[in-house]
NUZA-467702 format. One line per 2 residues: their letters; for each residue x, y, z of N, C-alpha, C, O. Coordinates in steps of 0.1 Angstrom, whole numbers, plus 5000, padded with zeros to 4 digits. Layout:
// residues N
a	X:Y:Z:X:Y:Z:X:Y:Z:X:Y:Z ~ ...
// end
This chain:
// residues 251
xx	4704:4813:0933:4701:4799:0938:4690:4793:0930:4681:4800:0926 ~ 4691:4779:0927:4680:4772:0921:4669:4770:0930:4670:4772:0942
xx	4658:4764:0925:4646:4763:0933:4648:4753:0944:4641:4754:0954 ~ 4657:4743:0943:4659:4733:0953:4671:4736:0962:4674:4728:0970
xx	4678:4747:0960:4690:4749:0967:4688:4750:0982:4697:4746:0990 ~ 4677:4756:0987:4675:4757:1001:4665:4747:1007:4662:4748:1019
xx	4661:4737:0999:4652:4727:1004:4644:4721:0994:4649:4717:0984 ~ 4631:4720:0996:4622:4712:0988:4619:4718:0974:4620:4710:0964
xx	4616:4731:0973:4613:4736:0960:4608:4750:0961:4614:4759:0966 ~ 4596:4752:0955:4590:4766:0953:4590:4774:0966:4595:4785:0966
xx	4585:4768:0977:4583:4776:0989:4596:4779:0995:4599:4790:1000 ~ 4605:4768:0996:4618:4770:1002:4626:4781:0994:4635:4788:0999
xx	4624:4782:0981:4630:4792:0973:4626:4806:0977:4634:4815:0978 ~ 4613:4807:0981:4608:4820:0986:4615:4823:0999:4618:4835:1002
xx	4617:4813:1007:4624:4815:1020:4638:4820:1018:4643:4828:1025 ~ 4645:4814:1008:4659:4818:1005:4659:4833:1001:4668:4840:1005
xx	4649:4837:0993:4649:4851:0989:4647:4860:1000:4653:4871:1001 ~ 4638:4856:1010:4635:4864:1022:4648:4865:1030:4651:4876:1035
xx	4655:4854:1032:4667:4854:1040:4678:4863:1034:4684:4871:1041 ~ 4679:4863:1021:4689:4872:1014:4685:4887:1017:4693:4895:1019
xx	4672:4890:1016:4667:4903:1019:4670:4907:1034:4675:4918:1036 ~ 4668:4898:1043:4671:4901:1057:4686:4903:1060:4690:4912:1067
xx	4694:4895:1053:4708:4897:1055:4713:4910:1049:4722:4916:1055 ~ 4707:4915:1038:4711:4928:1033:4708:4939:1042:4715:4949:1043
xx	4696:4938:1049:4692:4949:1057:4695:4947:1072:4691:4956:1080 ~ 4702:4937:1075:4706:4934:1089:4695:4930:1098:4695:4933:1110
xx	4684:4924:1093:4673:4919:1101:4678:4908:1110:4683:4898:1105 ~ 4677:4909:1123:4682:4898:1132:4675:4885:1131:4680:4874:1135
xx	4663:4885:1124:4656:4872:1122:4664:4863:1112:4661:4851:1111 ~ 4673:4869:1105:4681:4861:1096:4690:4851:1103:4694:4841:1096
xx	4693:4852:1116:4701:4843:1123:4694:4829:1123:4701:4819:1119 ~ 4681:4828:1127:4674:4816:1126:4672:4811:1112:4675:4800:1108
xx	4667:4820:1104:4663:4817:1090:4676:4811:1082:4674:4801:1075 ~ 4687:4816:1085:4699:4811:1079:4703:4797:1083:4707:4789:1075
xx	4702:4795:1097:4704:4782:1102:4695:4771:1096:4698:4760:1093 ~ 4682:4775:1096:4672:4765:1091:4674:4763:1076:4672:4752:1072
xx	4677:4773:1068:4679:4771:1054:4691:4762:1051:4690:4754:1043 ~ 4701:4764:1059:4713:4755:1058:4709:4741:1061:4714:4731:1054
xx	4702:4739:1072:4698:4725:1076:4688:4719:1065:4690:4707:1062 ~ 4679:4727:1060:4670:4722:1050:4678:4718:1037:4674:4709:1031
xx	4688:4726:1034:4697:4722:1022:4703:4708:1025:4703:4700:1016 ~ 4707:4705:1037:4713:4692:1040:4703:4681:1039:4706:4671:1033
xx	4691:4684:1044:4680:4674:1043:4677:4671:1029:4675:4660:1024 ~ 4675:4682:1021:4672:4681:1007:4682:4673:0999:4679:4665:0991
xx	4695:4676:1002:4706:4669:0995:4706:4654:0999:4708:4646:0990 ~ 4703:4651:1011:4702:4637:1015:4690:4630:1008:4691:4619:1004
xx	4679:4638:1006:4668:4632:0999:4671:4629:0984:4668:4619:0979 ~ 4679:4638:0978:4683:4636:0964:4693:4625:0963:4694:4619:0952
xx	4700:4622:0973:4709:4611:0973:4703:4597:0977:4709:4587:0978 ~ 4689:4598:0979:4682:4585:0982:4684:4581:0997:4682:4569:0999
xx	4686:4590:1006:4688:4586:1020:4674:4584:1027:4674:4579:1039 ~ 4663:4587:1021:4650:4585:1027:4642:4575:1019:4645:4572:1007
xx	4632:4569:1025:4624:4559:1018:4617:4566:1006:4616:4560:0995 ~ 4612:4578:1007:4605:4585:0996:4610:4600:0996:4605:4608:1005
xx	4619:4603:0987:4625:4616:0987:4614:4627:0984:4615:4638:0990 ~ 4605:4624:0975:4595:4635:0972:4587:4639:0984:4583:4650:0986
xx	4584:4629:0993:4576:4632:1005:4583:4641:1014:4577:4650:1020 ~ 4596:4639:1015:4605:4647:1024:4606:4661:1018:4605:4671:1026
xx	4607:4662:1005:4609:4675:0999:4596:4683:1000:4596:4695:1002 ~ 4584:4676:0999:4571:4683:1001:4570:4687:1016:4565:4698:1018
xx	4575:4679:1025:4575:4683:1039:4583:4695:1042:4578:4704:1049 ~ 4594:4697:1036:4603:4709:1037:4595:4721:1032:4596:4732:1038
xx	4589:4719:1020:4581:4731:1015:4570:4735:1024:4567:4746:1026 ~ 4563:4725:1030:4552:4728:1039:4557:4734:1052:4550:4744:1057
xx	4568:4730:1057:4574:4737:1069:4577:4751:1065:4576:4760:1074 ~ 4583:4753:1054:4586:4767:1050:4573:4776:1049:4573:4787:1052
xx	4562:4770:1044:4549:4777:1043:4545:4780:1057:4540:4792:1060 ~ 4546:4771:1067:4542:4774:1081:4550:4785:1086:4545:4794:1094
xx	4563:4786:1083:4571:4797:1088:4568:4810:1081:4567:4820:1088 ~ 4567:4810:1068:4565:4822:1060:4552:4830:1064:4552:4842:1063
xx	4542:4822:1068:4529:4829:1071:4531:4837:1084:4523:4846:1086 ~ 4541:4835:1092:4544:4843:1104:4552:4855:1101:4554:4863:1110
xx	4557:4857:1089:4566:4868:1087:4563:4876:1074:4568:4887:1071 ~ 4554:4871:1066:4550:4878:1053:4535:4880:1053:4527:4872:1057
xx	4531:4892:1048:4539:4904:1045:4544:4911:1058:4537:4911:1068 ~ 4555:4917:1057:4562:4923:1069:4554:4935:1074:4555:4938:1086
xx	4546:4942:1066:4539:4954:1070:4525:4951:1075:4517:4960:1076 ~ 4522:4938:1077:4508:4934:1081:4508:4929:1095:4518:4925:1100
xx	4496:4930:1101:4495:4924:1115:4493:4909:1114:4482:4905:1110 ~ 4503:4901:1117:4502:4887:1116:4499:4880:1129:4501:4868:1130
xx	4494:4887:1139:4492:4882:1152:4483:4869:1152:4486:4860:1159 ~ 4472:4870:1144:4462:4860:1145:4466:4847:1137:4460:4837:1138
xx	4477:4848:1129:4481:4836:1122:4495:4831:1127:4501:4822:1121 ~ 4500:4837:1138:4513:4834:1143:4511:4827:1157:4506:4833:1166
xx	4516:4814:1158:4515:4807:1170:4524:4814:1181:4534:4821:1177 ~ 4521:4811:1194:4529:4817:1205:4543:4815:1204:4551:4823:1207
xx	4547:4802:1200:4562:4799:1200:4569:4808:1189:4580:4811:1191 ~ 4562:4810:1178:4568:4819:1168:4568:4833:1172:4578:4841:1169
xx	4558:4838:1179:4558:4852:1184:4570:4854:1193:4577:4864:1193 ~ 4573:4844:1201:4584:4845:1211:4597:4845:1203:4606:4853:1207
xx	4599:4837:1193:4611:4836:1185:4614:4850:1178:4625:4855:1178 ~ 4603:4855:1172:4605:4868:1164:4608:4879:1174:4616:4888:1171
xx	4601:4879:1185:4603:4890:1195:4617:4890:1201:4623:4900:1202 ~ 4622:4878:1204:4635:4877:1210:4646:4882:1200:4655:4888:1203
xx	4644:4878:1187:4653:4882:1177:4653:4897:1175:4664:4903:1173 ~ 4642:4903:1175:4641:4917:1172:4645:4926:1183:4651:4936:1182
xx	4640:4922:1195:4642:4931:1207:4656:4929:1214:4660:4938:1221 ~ 4661:4917:1212:4674:4914:1220:4684:4908:1210:4686:4896:1211
xx	4690:4916:1202:4700:4911:1192:4711:4904:1199:4718:4895:1193 ~ 4714:4908:1212:4725:4901:1219:4722:4887:1223:4731:4879:1227
xx	4709:4883:1222:4704:4870:1226:4702:4861:1213:4693:4853:1212 ~ 4711:4862:1204:4709:4855:1191:4708:4840:1193:4700:4834:1186
xx	4717:4834:1202:4716:4820:1204:4703:4815:1209:4697:4805:1205 ~ 4697:4823:1218:4684:4819:1223:4673:4821:1213:4664:4813:1212
xx	4675:4831:1204:4665:4834:1194:4665:4822:1184:4654:4818:1179 ~ 4677:4817:1180:4678:4806:1171:4671:4794:1177:4664:4786:1170
xx	4674:4791:1190:4668:4779:1197:4653:4781:1197:4646:4771:1196 ~ 4648:4793:1200:4634:4796:1200:4628:4792:1186:4617:4787:1185
xx	4635:4796:1176:4630:4792:1162:4629:4778:1160:4619:4773:1154 ~ 4639:4770:1164:4639:4756:1162:4628:4749:1171:4622:4739:1168
xx	4626:4755:1183:4615:4750:1191:4602:4752:1184:4594:4742:1184 ~ 4599:4763:1178:4587:4766:1171:4586:4756:1159:4575:4751:1156
xx	4597:4754:1152:4597:4746:1140:4594:4731:1144:4585:4725:1138 ~ 4601:4726:1154:4600:4712:1157:4588:4709:1166:4580:4699:1163
xx	4585:4717:1176:4575:4714:1186:4561:4718:1181:4551:4712:1184 ~ 4561:4729:1173:4548:4735:1169:4544:4731:1154:4533:4726:1152
xx	4554:4733:1145:4550:4731:1131:4552:4717:1126:4543:4712:1118 ~ 4562:4710:1130:4565:4697:1124:4554:4687:1126:4550:4680:1116
xx	4549:4685:1138:4538:4675:1139:4526:4679:1131:4519:4670:1126 ~ 4523:4692:1130:4511:4696:1123:4513:4694:1108:4504:4690:1100
xx	4525:4697:1103:4528:4695:1089:4528:4681:1085:4523:4677:1074 ~ 4534:4672:1093:4533:4658:1091:4519:4653:1091:4515:4645:1082
xx	4511:4658:1100:4497:4654:1101:4489:4658:1088:4481:4651:1083 ~ 4493:4670:1083:4486:4675:1070:4490:4665:1059:4481:4661:1051
xx	4502:4661:1058:4506:4652:1047:4500:4638:1049:4495:4632:1039 ~ 4500:4633:1061:4494:4619:1063:4479:4619:1061:4474:4610:1055
xx	4472:4630:1064:4458:4631:1062:4455:4630:1047:4445:4624:1043 ~ 4463:4636:1039:4461:4636:1024:4462:4622:1018:4457:4620:1007
xx	4468:4612:1025:4470:4599:1019:4464:4588:1029:4467:4576:1027 ~ 4457:4592:1039:4452:4583:1049:4441:4574:1044:4432:4579:1037
xx	4441:4561:1047:4452:4554:1054:4462:4549:1045:4459:4544:1034 ~ 4475:4550:1048:4486:4547:1039:4490:4533:1039:4498:4528:1031
xx	4485:4525:1049:4490:4511:1050:4501:4510:1060:4509:4520:1062 ~ 4503:4498:1066:4513:4497:1076:4527:4499:1071:4535:4506:1078
xx	4531:4493:1060:4544:4494:1055:4548:4509:1052:4558:4514:1056 ~ 4539:4516:1045:4541:4530:1041:4542:4538:1054:4550:4548:1054
xx	4533:4536:1063:4533:4544:1076:4546:4542:1083:4552:4552:1088 ~ 4551:4530:1084:4564:4528:1090:4576:4535:1083:4585:4540:1089
xx	4575:4535:1070:4585:4542:1062:4584:4558:1065:4594:4564:1066 ~ 4572:4563:1066:4570:4577:1069:4576:4580:1082:4583:4590:1084
xx	4573:4571:1092:4579:4573:1106:4594:4573:1105:4600:4582:1111 ~ 4600:4563:1098:4615:4563:1098:4620:4575:1091:4631:4580:1096
xx	4614:4580:1081:4619:4592:1074:4618:4604:1083:4627:4613:1083 ~ 4607:4605:1091:4606:4616:1101:4617:4616:1111:4623:4626:1115
xx	4620:4604:1116:4631:4602:1126:4644:4606:1120:4653:4612:1127 ~ 4646:4603:1107:4659:4607:1100:4660:4623:1099:4670:4629:1102
xx	4648:4629:1096:4648:4644:1095:4652:4650:1109:4660:4659:1110 ~ 4645:4646:1119:4647:4652:1133:4661:4649:1137:4667:4657:1144
xx	4667:4637:1134:4680:4634:1138:4690:4643:1131:4700:4647:1136 ~ 4687:4646:1118:4696:4655:1110:4696:4669:1116:4706:4676:1117
xx	4684:4674:1120:4682:4687:1126:4690:4687:1139:4698:4697:1142 ~ 4689:4677:1148:4696:4676:1161:4711:4677:1159:4718:4683:1167
xx	4715:4670:1148:4730:4669:1146:4736:4683:1143:4748:4684:1144 ~ 4728:4692:1139:4733:4706:1136:4733:4715:1148:4737:4727:1146
xx	4727:4711:1159:4724:4720:1170:4735:4720:1181:4732:4726:1192 ~ 4746:4713:1179:4757:4714:1188:4753:4709:1202:4747:4698:1203
xx	4755:4717:1212:4752:4713:1226:4737:4711:1229:4733:4705:1239 ~ 4729:4717:1220:4714:4716:1222:4709:4704:1214:4696:4702:1214
xx	4717:4696:1208:4713:4684:1201:4705:4675:1210:4695:4669:1205 ~ 4709:4673:1222:4702:4664:1231:4688:4669:1234:4678:4661:1235
xx	4686:4682:1236:4673:4688:1238:4664:4686:1226:4653:4683:1227 ~ 4670:4689:1214:4662:4687:1202:4657:4673:1200:4646:4670:1196
xx	4666:4663:1203:4662:4649:1202:4651:4646:1212:4642:4638:1209 ~ 4651:4652:1224:4641:4650:1234:4627:4656:1229:4617:4649:1230
xx	4628:4668:1223:4616:4673:1217:4610:4664:1206:4598:4663:1204 ~ 4619:4658:1198:4615:4650:1187:4607:4638:1190:4599:4633:1182
xx	4608:4633:1203:4600:4621:1207:4585:4624:1206:4577:4615:1205 ~ 4581:4637:1207:4567:4640:1207:4561:4641:1193:4549:4641:1191
xx	4570:4643:1183:4565:4648:1170:4556:4637:1163:4545:4640:1159 ~ 4561:4625:1162:4553:4615:1155:4540:4611:1162:4530:4611:1155
xx	4540:4609:1175:4528:4606:1182:4517:4617:1180:4505:4615:1179 ~ 4522:4630:1181:4513:4641:1180:4507:4642:1166:4495:4645:1164
xx	4515:4639:1156:4511:4639:1142:4500:4628:1140:4490:4631:1134 ~ 4502:4616:1145:4492:4606:1144:4479:4609:1151:4468:4606:1147
xx	4481:4616:1163:4469:4620:1170:4460:4630:1162:4448:4629:1162 ~ 4467:4639:1155:4459:4648:1146:4452:4640:1135:4440:4643:1133
xx	4459:4631:1129:4453:4624:1118:4441:4615:1122:4431:4614:1115 ~ 4442:4609:1134:4432:4599:1138:4422:4605:1148:4414:4598:1154
xx	4422:4618:1150:4412:4625:1159:4398:4621:1154:4395:4621:1142 ~ 4389:4619:1163:4375:4614:1160:4367:4625:1154:4356:4622:1148
xx	4370:4638:1156:4362:4649:1151:4371:4661:1149:4382:4662:1155 ~ 4366:4671:1142:4373:4683:1140:4375:4691:1153:4386:4696:1155
xx	4365:4692:1162:4367:4699:1175:4378:4692:1183:4386:4699:1189 ~ 4379:4679:1183:4389:4672:1190:4403:4674:1184:4413:4676:1191
xx	4403:4675:1171:4416:4678:1164:4420:4692:1167:4432:4695:1169 ~ 4411:4701:1168:4415:4715:1172:4421:4716:1186:4430:4723:1188
xx	4415:4707:1195:4421:4707:1209:4435:4702:1208:4443:4706:1216 ~ 4438:4692:1200:4451:4686:1199:4461:4697:1194:4472:4698:1199
xx	4456:4704:1184:4465:4715:1178:4468:4725:1189:4479:4730:1190 ~ 4458:4729:1197:4459:4738:1207:4469:4733:1217:4478:4741:1222
xx	4469:4721:1221:4478:4715:1231:4492:4715:1225:4502:4718:1233 ~ 4494:4712:1212:4507:4713:1206:4513:4727:1207:4524:4729:1210
xx	4504:4737:1204:4509:4750:1204:4512:4755:1219:4521:4763:1221 ~ 4504:4750:1229:4507:4754:1243:4520:4748:1247:4528:4755:1254
xx	4523:4736:1244:4536:4730:1248:4548:4737:1242:4558:4740:1248 ~ 4547:4741:1229:4557:4749:1222:4559:4762:1229:4570:4767:1230
xx	4548:4768:1233:4549:4781:1240:4555:4780:1253:4563:4789:1257 ~ 4552:4769:1261:4558:4767:1274:4573:4765:1272:4581:4771:1280
xx	4577:4758:1262:4592:4756:1260:4598:4769:1256:4610:4771:1259 ~ 4591:4777:1249:4596:4791:1245:4600:4798:1258:4610:4805:1258
xx	4592:4798:1268:4595:4805:1280:4607:4799:1287:4615:4806:1293 ~ 4608:4786:1287:4619:4779:1293:4632:4783:1286:4643:4784:1293
xx	4632:4786:1273:4644:4790:1266:4647:4805:1269:4658:4808:1271 ~ 4636:4813:1269:4638:4827:1269:4640:4833:1283:4647:4843:1285
xx	4634:4826:1293:4634:4832:1307:4642:4824:1317:4645:4812:1315 ~ 4646:4830:1328:4654:4824:1338:4644:4817:1348:4643:4821:1359
xx	4638:4806:1343:4629:4798:1352:4637:4788:1360:4645:4781:1354 ~ 4635:4787:1373:4642:4777:1381:4640:4763:1375:4629:4758:1372
xx	4651:4755:1374:4651:4742:1368:4649:4741:1353:4645:4730:1348 ~ 4651:4752:1346:4648:4753:1332:4655:4742:1324:4649:4736:1314
xx	4668:4739:1327:4675:4730:1319:4669:4716:1319:4668:4709:1309 ~ 4665:4711:1331:4659:4698:1333:4645:4698:1326:4641:4689:1320
xx	4637:4709:1328:4624:4710:1323:4624:4710:1307:4615:4705:1301 ~ 4634:4716:1302:4635:4718:1287:4636:4705:1280:4631:4704:1268
xx	4641:4695:1286:4643:4682:1279:4632:4672:1282:4632:4661:1277 ~ 4622:4676:1290:4611:4667:1293:4602:4665:1281:4599:4674:1274
xx	4597:4652:1279:4587:4650:1269:4574:4657:1273:4572:4661:1284 ~ 4565:4659:1263:4553:4667:1265:4545:4663:1277:4541:4671:1285
xx	4542:4650:1279:4533:4645:1289:4539:4648:1303:4532:4650:1313 ~ 4553:4647:1304:4559:4650:1317:4560:4665:1319:4559:4670:1331
xx	4562:4673:1309:4563:4687:1310:4550:4693:1316:4550:4702:1324 ~ 4539:4687:1311:4526:4692:1315:4524:4690:1331:4518:4698:1337
xx	4530:4680:1336:4529:4677:1350:4536:4687:1359:4533:4689:1371 ~ 4546:4694:1353:4554:4703:1361:4550:4718:1359:4556:4727:1365
xx	4539:4720:1352:4534:4734:1351:4521:4735:1359:4514:4726:1360 ~ 4518:4748:1364:4526:4760:1362:4539:4760:1371:4539:4754:1382
xx	4549:4766:1366:4562:4767:1374:4563:4781:1379:4555:4790:1375 ~ 4572:4783:1388:4574:4797:1394:4580:4806:1383:4591:4804:1379
xx	4572:4816:1379:4577:4824:1368:4569:4838:1370:4559:4840:1364 ~ 4575:4847:1377:4569:4860:1380:4570:4869:1367:4580:4868:1360
xx	4559:4877:1365:4560:4886:1353:4572:4894:1352:4577:4897:1341 ~ 4577:4899:1364:4589:4907:1364:4601:4900:1358:4611:4907:1354
xx	4601:4887:1359:4613:4879:1354:4611:4874:1340:4620:4867:1335 ~ 4600:4877:1334:4597:4872:1320:4603:4881:1310:4602:4893:1311
xx	4609:4875:1300:4615:4882:1289:4606:4883:1276:4610:4889:1266 ~ 4594:4877:1277:4585:4877:1266:4572:4884:1269:4567:4884:1281
xx	4566:4890:1259:4553:4896:1261:4542:4886:1261:4531:4889:1266 ~ 4545:4874:1255:4535:4863:1254:4534:4857:1268:4544:4853:1274
xx	4522:4857:1274:4520:4851:1287:4524:4836:1287:4522:4829:1277 ~ 4528:4831:1299:4532:4817:1300:4519:4809:1301:4511:4811:1310
xx	4517:4800:1292:4504:4792:1292:4505:4782:1304:4515:4775:1306 ~ 4494:4781:1311:4493:4772:1322:4478:4767:1323:4469:4774:1321
xx	4478:4753:1325:4465:4747:1328:4462:4747:1343:4471:4748:1351 ~ 4449:4747:1347:4446:4745:1361:4447:4758:1368:4446:4758:1381
xx	4448:4770:1362:4448:4782:1369:4434:4786:1372:4425:4786:1363 ~ 4431:4790:1385:4417:4793:1388:4412:4805:1380:4419:4814:1377
xx	4399:4805:1377:4393:4816:1370:4392:4828:1379:4391:4826:1391 ~ 4393:4840:1374:4393:4852:1382:4379:4853:1389:4369:4849:1383
xx	4379:4858:1401:4367:4859:1409:4358:4870:1402:4363:4880:1397 ~ 4345:4867:1403:4336:4877:1397:4328:4883:1409:4326:4877:1419
x	4325:4896:1407:4318:4904:1417:4303:4901:1417:4296:4907:1425
// end
């Protein structure tokens, strides 16, 4: 495959090589990686056909998203715990431990991609050109909406859920770019990662009302947590993130 066959360029080419390796050895993580590589190829092809305001910006975004993903899986023999967000830990765990849950593992991967990585990657790119001006910013927003719509269109019955998640992406990216200080920006990143981890539990575990909760935008989802979710019913080793939990009593 050429450098742009699976997406933007150099980094997506590395992802394609990793996917081929996983497919040869039967690694179940290939299920998500294959779906995302195919979707990235569609987005890249649309960019090359001029479907976006700025094709190069979209191709760079695809490469950056691949970078965000690859840091959670490479090198395979290293402890990547401290560089892997909770949503990605859930996706990799479900794929490896429960091969029969391939559909859930794929959805977990797209949750991590859209809810965790995409707003941060967009924030990174916008920061590098800030302030871009009103016209350019609107074009960036339109291109992001086209990307998320293309991803949703590949998700079958989960397309509605993916579109619901996508409503948070642009506002969260802007929040990162316009944060008044680095500590505040870090808090926003943490909040993004917590929301993605909560959605991971909704996908993986049999939480009451999960279907309705899964489609809620971030600000409404926060209002419904913590939800009833006993450890015995949890399919993930990653604890369910909850705000407002009382601190343990001290002696």
